[in-house]
C-alpha positions as CSV (number, residue, x, y, z in Angstrom):
1,M,-14.3,62.8,-9.7
2,T,-11.3,61.3,-7.8
3,Y,-8.1,60.7,-9.9
4,R,-5.7,58.0,-8.8
5,T,-3.3,55.3,-10.0
6,I,-3.5,51.8,-8.5
7,H,-1.6,48.5,-8.9
8,T,-3.6,45.8,-10.7
9,S,-3.9,42.3,-9.3
10,Y,-1.3,41.3,-11.9
11,G,1.0,44.1,-10.8
12,L,0.8,43.1,-7.1
13,R,1.7,39.5,-8.0
14,R,4.6,40.6,-10.2
15,Q,6.0,42.9,-7.5
16,A,5.8,40.1,-4.9
17,A,7.4,37.6,-7.3
18,A,10.2,40.1,-8.1
19,E,11.0,40.6,-4.4
20,A,11.0,36.8,-3.8
21,A,13.2,35.9,-6.8
22,G,15.3,39.1,-6.9
23,V,14.5,39.7,-10.6
24,A,13.7,43.3,-11.4
25,I,10.5,44.3,-13.3
26,N,11.0,46.1,-16.6
27,L,8.2,48.6,-17.2
28,T,8.3,49.2,-21.0
29,H,5.2,50.7,-22.4
30,M,2.4,53.1,-21.5
31,A,-1.0,53.2,-23.1
32,I,-3.6,56.0,-23.2
33,G,-7.4,55.4,-23.5
34,D,-10.5,57.5,-23.9
35,G,-12.6,55.4,-21.4
36,G,-15.1,54.4,-24.1
37,G,-16.4,58.0,-24.1
38,V,-17.0,58.3,-20.3
39,D,-15.0,58.9,-17.2
40,V,-13.6,55.7,-15.6
41,T,-12.6,54.5,-12.2
42,P,-9.5,52.2,-12.0
43,N,-10.2,48.6,-11.1
44,E,-7.5,46.2,-9.8
45,A,-9.0,43.4,-11.9
46,Q,-8.3,45.2,-15.2
47,T,-6.0,43.5,-17.7
48,Q,-6.4,46.3,-20.3
49,L,-7.8,49.8,-20.7
50,V,-11.5,50.3,-21.3
51,R,-10.6,51.6,-24.8
52,E,-7.0,52.1,-25.8
53,V,-6.2,54.8,-28.4
54,Y,-2.4,55.1,-28.2
55,R,0.6,53.1,-26.9
56,A,4.3,53.8,-26.9
57,P,7.5,53.0,-25.0
58,V,7.9,54.9,-21.8
59,N,10.5,57.7,-21.9
60,R,11.8,57.0,-18.4
61,V,11.1,55.4,-15.0
62,Y,12.7,57.1,-12.1
63,Q,12.6,57.6,-8.3
64,L,11.5,60.8,-6.7
65,P,14.7,62.3,-5.1
66,N,12.9,63.2,-1.9
67,D,11.0,59.8,-1.6
68,P,13.0,56.8,-2.9
69,S,10.0,54.5,-2.4
70,T,7.9,56.5,-4.9
71,Y,8.5,55.9,-8.7
72,V,7.4,57.9,-11.7
73,A,6.7,56.4,-15.1
74,E,6.7,59.1,-17.8
75,L,5.4,59.2,-21.4
76,V,5.6,62.0,-23.9
77,L,3.0,62.2,-26.6
78,P,4.5,64.1,-29.5
79,A,2.7,66.9,-31.3
80,N,1.9,64.8,-34.3
81,V,-0.1,62.3,-32.2
82,G,-3.6,63.2,-31.2
83,G,-7.2,63.5,-32.3
84,F,-8.6,61.8,-29.2
85,V,-9.6,62.5,-25.6
86,M,-7.4,61.2,-22.7
87,R,-9.3,59.8,-19.7
88,E,-7.2,56.7,-18.7
89,A,-3.6,55.5,-18.7
90,G,-2.0,52.1,-18.1
91,L,1.6,51.0,-17.6
92,F,2.7,47.6,-19.0
93,D,5.7,45.4,-18.2
94,A,8.0,43.6,-20.7
95,D,5.6,40.6,-20.7
96,G,2.7,42.7,-21.8
97,G,0.9,42.6,-18.5
98,L,-1.0,45.6,-17.1
99,F,1.0,46.7,-14.1
100,L,-0.6,50.0,-13.2
101,V,-3.9,51.6,-14.2
102,G,-5.1,55.2,-13.6
103,N,-7.7,57.7,-14.6
104,L,-7.0,61.2,-16.0
105,P,-8.8,64.5,-16.1
106,T,-10.6,64.6,-19.4
107,T,-8.1,66.2,-21.8
108,V,-8.2,66.7,-25.5
109,K,-5.0,65.8,-27.4
110,P,-5.3,67.8,-30.6
111,T,-3.4,67.5,-33.9
112,A,-2.4,70.1,-36.5
113,A,-5.7,69.4,-38.3
114,D,-7.5,70.7,-35.2
115,G,-5.8,74.0,-35.5
116,A,-3.8,73.5,-32.3
117,F,-1.2,71.0,-31.4
118,S,1.5,70.5,-28.8
119,D,3.5,67.9,-26.9
120,A,1.8,66.3,-23.9
121,G,3.3,64.5,-20.9
122,V,1.7,61.8,-18.8
123,R,3.2,60.7,-15.5
124,L,2.0,57.7,-13.4
125,L,3.2,57.5,-9.8
126,F,3.4,54.3,-7.8
127,K,5.0,52.8,-4.6
128,A,7.5,50.0,-4.3
129,S,8.9,49.1,-0.9
130,N,12.0,47.4,-2.3
131,A,14.0,49.5,-4.7
132,S,15.6,46.5,-6.4
133,V,12.3,45.3,-7.9
134,V,11.9,48.1,-10.5
135,T,14.3,48.8,-13.3
136,L,15.1,52.5,-13.6
137,Q,15.3,53.5,-17.3
138,L,15.6,56.5,-19.5
139,D,15.0,57.0,-23.2
140,P,17.8,59.5,-24.1
141,A,15.9,60.5,-27.2
142,V,13.1,62.0,-25.1
143,A,13.8,63.3,-21.7
144,L,11.1,65.4,-20.2
145,A,12.2,68.4,-22.1
146,T,9.6,68.7,-24.9
147,H,10.6,68.2,-28.5
148,S,9.8,71.8,-29.2
149,W,12.1,73.0,-26.4
150,V,15.0,70.8,-27.7
151,T,14.5,72.1,-31.3
152,N,14.5,75.7,-30.2
153,N,17.3,75.6,-27.6
154,I,19.7,72.8,-28.4
155,T,21.9,73.1,-31.5
156,A,25.0,71.4,-32.7
157,A,27.0,74.6,-32.3
158,A,25.8,74.9,-28.7
159,L,26.7,71.3,-27.9
160,L,30.0,71.2,-29.8
161,P,31.6,74.6,-29.9
162,G,34.8,75.4,-31.9
163,G,36.2,74.2,-35.1
164,T,36.3,75.8,-38.5
165,T,34.7,75.2,-41.8
166,G,35.9,71.9,-43.3
167,Q,37.0,70.5,-40.0
168,I,35.5,67.4,-38.3
169,L,35.1,66.4,-34.7
170,K,37.5,63.5,-33.7
171,K,37.8,61.4,-30.6
172,V,41.0,61.9,-28.7
173,S,40.5,59.0,-26.2
174,N,37.8,56.8,-25.0
175,E,36.8,59.2,-22.3
176,D,33.3,60.8,-22.7
177,G,33.6,64.3,-24.2
178,D,37.3,63.8,-25.0
179,T,37.0,65.2,-28.6
180,E,38.8,67.7,-30.8
181,W,38.2,69.4,-34.1
182,G,40.6,68.3,-36.8
183,D,41.3,68.4,-40.5
184,A,39.2,65.9,-42.4
185,S,42.1,65.0,-44.7
186,T,44.2,63.8,-41.7
187,A,44.4,60.0,-41.6
188,N,43.7,58.1,-38.5
189,V,46.7,56.2,-37.1
190,V,46.2,52.5,-36.8
191,V,48.1,51.0,-33.9
192,D,48.8,47.5,-32.7
193,V,47.1,46.1,-29.7
194,I,49.4,46.0,-26.6
195,E,48.8,43.2,-24.1
196,E,50.4,42.1,-20.9
197,K,49.7,39.3,-18.4
198,Q,50.0,39.4,-14.6
199,S,49.1,37.0,-11.8
200,L,46.6,38.3,-9.2
201,V,46.7,37.2,-5.6
202,N,44.0,36.8,-3.0
203,G,42.8,40.2,-1.7
204,Q,44.6,42.2,-4.4
205,T,42.9,45.4,-5.6
206,L,45.7,47.7,-7.0
207,V,47.3,46.8,-10.3
208,T,50.4,48.5,-11.7
209,L,50.9,48.1,-15.5
210,N,54.3,47.5,-17.1
211,E,53.6,47.8,-20.8
212,C,50.1,49.3,-21.1
213,T,48.4,52.4,-19.9
214,T,44.8,52.9,-18.8
215,R,44.0,54.9,-22.0
216,G,41.8,52.7,-24.1
217,L,42.5,49.7,-21.8
218,V,40.4,46.6,-21.6
219,V,40.8,44.3,-18.6
220,Y,40.3,40.5,-18.6
221,V,40.4,38.2,-15.6
222,D,40.6,34.4,-16.3
223,G,39.6,35.2,-19.9
224,L,36.4,37.1,-19.0
225,R,36.1,40.8,-19.6
226,V,35.8,42.9,-16.5
227,P,33.2,45.7,-17.1
228,D,34.5,49.2,-17.0
229,D,32.4,50.0,-13.9
230,E,34.1,47.3,-11.9
231,W,37.6,48.9,-12.0
232,T,38.8,52.5,-11.5
233,K,41.6,54.3,-13.2
234,H,44.2,56.1,-11.0
235,A,43.5,59.8,-10.9
236,T,46.9,60.9,-12.0
237,D,49.0,57.8,-12.9
238,P,47.9,56.1,-16.2
239,T,49.8,53.0,-15.3
240,K,47.6,52.1,-12.4
241,F,44.0,51.1,-11.7
242,T,42.1,49.5,-8.8
243,F,39.6,46.8,-8.8
244,N,36.4,47.9,-7.0
245,T,36.2,44.5,-5.2
246,P,39.2,42.7,-3.8
247,M,40.2,39.5,-5.6
248,V,39.2,36.2,-4.0
249,G,41.8,33.5,-4.7
250,A,44.5,33.5,-7.4
251,H,43.6,34.6,-10.9
252,E,45.2,35.6,-14.2
253,L,45.0,39.2,-15.5
254,I,45.3,40.2,-19.2
255,A,45.5,43.9,-19.9
256,A,44.9,44.9,-23.5
257,Q,45.4,48.4,-24.8
258,N,44.2,49.7,-28.2
259,E,41.9,46.7,-28.6
260,P,38.8,47.7,-30.6
261,V,36.4,46.7,-27.9
262,G,38.1,49.4,-25.7
263,D,36.7,52.1,-28.1
264,A,33.1,51.1,-27.7
265,P,30.8,49.7,-25.0
266,A,31.2,46.0,-24.7
267,P,28.3,44.0,-26.2
268,L,26.4,41.5,-24.1
269,E,28.2,42.2,-20.9
270,R,27.5,39.6,-18.2
271,S,26.5,42.1,-15.6
272,R,23.7,43.5,-17.8
273,N,21.9,40.2,-18.3
274,L,21.2,41.0,-22.0
275,S,19.7,44.4,-21.3
276,D,22.3,45.9,-23.6
277,L,20.7,44.2,-26.7
278,Q,19.5,46.6,-29.3
279,S,16.4,44.5,-29.8
280,A,15.4,41.6,-27.6
281,A,12.7,40.6,-30.1
282,T,15.2,40.4,-33.0
283,A,17.6,38.5,-30.8
284,R,14.9,35.9,-29.9
285,A,14.0,35.6,-33.6
286,N,17.7,35.0,-34.5
287,L,18.0,32.4,-31.7
288,D,14.7,30.8,-32.6
289,V,13.4,31.1,-29.0
290,F,10.2,32.3,-27.5
291,S,9.6,35.3,-25.2
292,R,8.1,34.7,-21.7
293,S,4.7,35.9,-22.9
294,E,4.8,33.6,-25.9
295,A,5.9,30.7,-23.8
296,R,3.0,31.3,-21.4
297,Q,0.6,31.2,-24.3
298,M,1.7,27.6,-24.9
299,A,0.7,26.7,-21.4
300,P,-2.0,29.3,-20.6
301,A,-3.7,29.6,-17.2
302,G,-6.4,27.0,-16.9
303,L,-4.6,24.2,-18.7
304,V,-5.1,20.8,-17.1
305,A,-2.4,18.1,-17.3
306,H,-1.5,14.9,-15.6
307,F,1.9,14.3,-14.0
308,A,3.7,11.1,-13.0
309,R,4.6,12.5,-9.6
310,S,2.9,13.2,-6.3
311,S,3.4,17.0,-6.1
312,A,2.5,19.8,-8.5
313,P,5.5,21.3,-10.5
314,A,6.3,25.0,-10.4
315,G,3.6,27.2,-12.0
316,W,0.9,24.5,-11.4
317,L,-1.6,23.7,-8.6
318,K,-3.1,20.3,-7.7
319,A,-6.6,20.1,-9.2
320,N,-8.1,19.0,-5.8
321,G,-11.0,21.5,-5.4
322,A,-9.1,23.7,-3.0
323,A,-10.1,27.3,-2.4
324,V,-7.3,29.7,-3.5
325,S,-6.7,33.4,-3.6
326,R,-8.3,35.4,-6.4
327,T,-5.4,38.0,-6.3
328,A,-2.5,35.6,-6.0
329,Y,-3.8,33.5,-8.9
330,A,-5.5,36.3,-10.8
331,D,-4.6,34.8,-14.3
332,L,-6.3,31.5,-13.3
333,F,-9.2,33.3,-11.8
334,A,-9.6,35.3,-15.0
335,A,-9.6,32.0,-17.0
336,I,-12.0,29.8,-15.0
337,G,-13.8,32.3,-12.6
338,T,-16.2,30.6,-10.2
339,T,-17.1,27.7,-12.5
340,Y,-15.9,25.2,-9.9
341,G,-17.0,27.1,-6.8
342,A,-17.0,30.7,-5.6
343,G,-14.9,30.0,-2.5
344,D,-15.8,32.6,0.1
345,G,-17.4,34.7,-2.6
346,F,-14.9,37.5,-2.2
347,N,-11.2,36.6,-1.6
348,T,-11.1,33.0,-2.9
349,F,-12.3,30.7,-5.7
350,R,-12.2,27.0,-6.1
351,L,-10.1,24.8,-8.3
352,P,-11.7,21.8,-10.2
353,D,-11.5,18.6,-8.2
354,L,-10.2,15.9,-10.6
355,R,-9.1,13.4,-8.0
356,G,-10.2,9.9,-9.0
357,E,-12.1,11.3,-12.0
358,F,-12.1,10.5,-15.8
359,L,-12.2,13.6,-18.1
360,R,-14.8,13.9,-20.8
361,G,-14.9,16.4,-23.6
362,L,-17.5,19.1,-23.4
363,D,-20.4,18.3,-25.8
364,D,-20.4,22.0,-26.9
365,G,-23.5,21.6,-29.1
366,R,-22.7,18.3,-30.7
367,G,-25.6,16.4,-29.1
368,V,-23.7,13.3,-28.0
369,D,-23.8,14.4,-24.3
370,P,-26.4,17.2,-24.4
371,L,-27.4,19.7,-21.7
372,R,-24.0,19.5,-20.0
373,A,-22.4,22.7,-18.6
374,L,-18.7,23.2,-18.5
375,G,-17.3,21.7,-15.3
376,S,-20.5,19.7,-14.5
377,A,-20.0,16.1,-13.1
378,Q,-21.8,12.8,-13.9
379,S,-22.1,9.7,-11.7
380,D,-21.1,6.3,-13.0
381,A,-23.7,4.3,-15.0
382,N,-24.2,1.5,-17.6
383,R,-26.3,1.8,-20.7
384,S,-29.7,0.0,-20.4
385,H,-29.4,-3.5,-22.0
386,N,-30.5,-7.1,-21.9
387,H,-28.6,-10.4,-21.5
388,S,-29.6,-13.4,-23.7
389,A,-28.9,-16.9,-22.5
390,T,-29.6,-20.2,-24.4
391,T,-28.9,-23.8,-23.5
392,A,-28.1,-26.2,-26.3
393,S,-30.8,-28.8,-27.1
394,S,-29.8,-32.3,-25.8
395,G,-32.1,-34.1,-28.3
396,S,-34.3,-37.1,-27.5
397,H,-32.5,-39.2,-25.0
398,N,-32.8,-41.6,-22.0
399,H,-31.3,-41.3,-18.5
400,N,-29.8,-44.4,-17.0
401,A,-30.7,-45.1,-13.3
402,T,-29.5,-47.8,-10.9
403,A,-31.0,-48.6,-7.5
404,A,-28.5,-49.1,-4.7
405,N,-27.9,-52.6,-3.5
406,S,-30.1,-53.2,-0.6
407,G,-28.3,-56.4,0.8
408,G,-29.8,-59.6,1.9
409,H,-33.4,-59.2,3.3
410,A,-36.8,-60.7,3.5
411,H,-40.3,-59.2,3.0
412,N,-43.1,-59.9,5.5
413,A,-46.6,-60.6,4.2
414,S,-50.0,-61.4,5.9
415,A,-53.2,-62.6,4.5
416,S,-56.2,-60.6,5.7
417,S,-58.6,-62.2,8.2
418,A,-61.4,-64.3,6.5
419,G,-63.8,-64.2,9.4
420,T,-65.8,-67.1,10.9
421,H,-66.7,-69.6,8.0
422,S,-67.0,-73.2,7.1
423,H,-65.9,-75.1,4.0
424,T,-68.4,-77.4,2.1
425,A,-67.1,-80.6,0.5
426,T,-68.9,-83.1,-1.8
427,A,-67.7,-86.6,-2.8
428,S,-68.3,-87.4,-6.4
429,D,-70.8,-90.2,-7.5
430,V,-68.9,-93.6,-8.0
431,G,-71.8,-95.6,-9.6
432,D,-73.2,-99.0,-8.7
433,H,-70.4,-101.2,-7.0
434,Q,-69.6,-103.8,-4.3
435,H,-67.0,-103.8,-1.7
436,D,-64.7,-106.9,-1.1
437,S,-64.3,-108.2,2.4
438,A,-61.6,-110.5,3.9
439,W,-62.3,-114.0,5.0
440,G,-63.9,-114.2,8.3
441,E,-67.1,-113.8,10.0
442,H,-69.9,-113.2,7.7
443,P,-71.5,-110.1,8.7
444,N,-75.0,-111.7,8.8
445,S,-74.4,-115.4,9.7
446,G,-71.3,-115.4,11.8
447,T,-68.2,-117.5,11.1
448,A,-69.5,-120.2,8.8
449,P,-66.7,-120.9,6.3
450,F,-67.0,-121.2,2.6
451,G,-67.2,-124.6,1.2
452,S,-64.4,-125.8,-0.9
453,S,-66.5,-126.3,-3.9
454,G,-68.2,-123.0,-4.1
455,R,-68.9,-119.6,-2.7
456,A,-71.5,-118.3,-0.4
457,N,-74.4,-116.6,-2.2
458,G,-74.0,-113.0,-2.4
459,Y,-70.4,-112.9,-1.2
460,G,-67.4,-112.5,-3.4
461,S,-69.3,-112.9,-6.6
462,N,-67.2,-110.2,-8.2
463,S,-64.0,-111.7,-7.0
464,T,-61.5,-113.0,-9.5
465,D,-59.1,-114.1,-6.8
466,T,-59.7,-117.8,-6.8
467,D,-56.7,-118.4,-4.6
468,N,-58.0,-116.1,-1.8
469,P,-61.7,-116.3,-1.7
470,G,-63.4,-113.8,0.6
471,W,-66.7,-112.3,1.5
472,L,-68.5,-110.1,-1.0
473,T,-70.8,-107.2,0.1
474,S,-74.1,-106.7,-1.6
475,G,-74.3,-104.0,-4.3
476,A,-74.9,-100.5,-3.1
477,G,-76.2,-99.0,-6.3
478,G,-75.1,-95.6,-7.7
479,H,-74.8,-93.0,-4.9
480,G,-72.7,-90.0,-3.6
481,H,-71.3,-89.2,-0.1
482,S,-71.9,-85.9,1.7
483,V,-68.8,-84.4,3.6
484,T,-69.0,-81.8,6.4
485,V,-66.0,-79.8,7.4
486,D,-66.0,-78.4,10.9
487,Q,-66.0,-74.7,11.3
488,S,-62.5,-73.4,12.0
489,G,-63.5,-70.0,13.5
490,A,-62.1,-66.5,12.6
491,H,-58.4,-66.9,11.6
492,T,-55.7,-65.6,9.3
493,H,-53.2,-67.4,7.2
494,A,-49.4,-66.6,7.6
495,I,-47.5,-66.2,4.3
496,S,-43.8,-66.5,4.2
497,V,-41.8,-64.7,1.5
498,P,-38.4,-66.3,0.9
499,E,-35.4,-64.0,1.4
500,A,-34.3,-62.6,-1.9
501,G,-30.6,-62.2,-1.0
502,A,-28.4,-59.2,-1.9
503,H,-29.7,-57.7,-5.1
504,T,-30.4,-54.4,-7.0
505,H,-33.4,-53.2,-8.9
506,T,-33.1,-51.8,-12.5
507,L,-35.0,-48.6,-13.1
508,N,-36.1,-47.4,-16.5
509,V,-36.3,-43.6,-16.9
510,A,-38.7,-42.5,-19.7
511,N,-37.4,-40.6,-22.7
512,A,-37.9,-36.8,-22.0
513,G,-37.8,-35.8,-25.6
514,A,-36.0,-32.7,-27.1
515,H,-36.0,-29.9,-24.5
516,T,-34.1,-26.8,-23.0
517,H,-33.4,-25.7,-19.5
518,T,-34.1,-22.3,-17.9
519,I,-30.9,-20.5,-16.8
520,T,-30.7,-17.6,-14.2
521,V,-27.8,-15.2,-14.7
522,S,-26.5,-13.9,-11.4
523,A,-25.1,-10.3,-11.0
524,V,-21.3,-9.8,-10.9
525,G,-19.0,-6.8,-10.8
526,E,-17.7,-4.1,-8.4
527,A,-18.9,-0.7,-7.0
528,E,-18.2,1.3,-10.2
529,S,-17.9,1.1,-14.0
530,R,-14.4,1.7,-15.3
531,P,-12.0,0.9,-18.0
532,R,-8.5,-0.3,-17.4
533,N,-6.5,2.7,-16.1
534,V,-3.4,4.2,-14.4
535,A,-3.6,6.8,-11.7
536,M,-1.8,10.1,-12.4
537,L,-1.8,13.5,-10.5
538,A,-4.1,16.0,-12.2
539,C,-2.8,19.6,-12.0
540,I,-3.9,23.0,-13.4
541,K,-1.7,25.8,-14.7
542,Y,-2.0,29.2,-12.9
């Protein structure tokens, strides 16, 4: 079995981010696990141990003296902790992320109930190319001397020799270790704070005090306290001190002696960036603010949001289907995996592509949109339906029609040919009658005239004209006359139709009765179905 400690994917990202931003990583806790009952091999994709059995704050994180690029994280398991097998260990940062993971030789950690107990120490070694990215720390309560060794070898008498019964140990100055044994009944002297002001000039480092001394001195520049590690007391002259860095420009100095803050470490020093808080969690609770890990839970990896801008904000990626690194975006990969594409199958995975898309809630068993997988897409569609169309009944009615005025004109007409024929004619019977004749030659006897006293026999007997006597024809008796009409040959008769002049013709349109008309509805629309919408940039949290 090979034993090793490796950075997780999260640890590599944190280290790269720390180098880029210049913000050190705080490695705060170490966990021990039993591997679920079997030996384990570390995996960079791990976010927790196989089975954790114990977790506690690390005792210290330090550099190896002979190799500054190598760091050691150390945890001491006290004697009263145990009853499990140790097979794996993990180092966590202040955000709760697994930074390192390693496997251990199988080791039993007993307790007093097992009949054998002792302290145990676990060290995890790791590399960091930039010394500024790891915060070195030490828990003064537990250095790597074991608890038993401290109990057996370090006593109050050994640490603070001297004194007699009834005496107490008193501080003489603010210097470390500057103490003395004294009578408990001796009252402490309360003194006033001594202050003085000076003007500092550009490039000044040395300050000579006029009223104060450097014993119990607190230094302020422009109203802000200068930490004790940024100025140095003179080795022999208590009226002098030196700024470690020359002044830039003109400033105001206030030196205060016997100020209470001079007797204790200054709280919330600017240079410590809140690292001198007794409890960061309590401070956040008092300020009613969230920790970084709590804030990340409010916008966890995989959250999709729309932004009224054309670029993704910090901590987000455009949801454009791109292939991205599985290690650089390990949290997002852990959240969505290869749901939207496996990328190259090894180093990358794909983001969802939400460009031009509407989002729909996953059915998740409801049955409204069944058989849908997370991340699956649908094309556009309309639900099957019919369109009804009806025309209103117009009722029984007539249509008026008018013929256009045709102007003055004539119509030609011809009778058809009658063929060769003759016409028969008959004179009607006139009965028995005589014909009168004028005076003159008698048709039978010549020109003999009538006598003055009478008429010739047979002539004019039917005449009543006594003044103009004439000849009378003899009676013909009742008879008729036959009339023959000559044949006219084949011919036609021309017929002339008189010109009617300008006129119109009135048309009557018959009543159609109550009825409806058939209507055809034509297709309309565009290339897709969509509601009214506004385009925003879809992004995903990583």
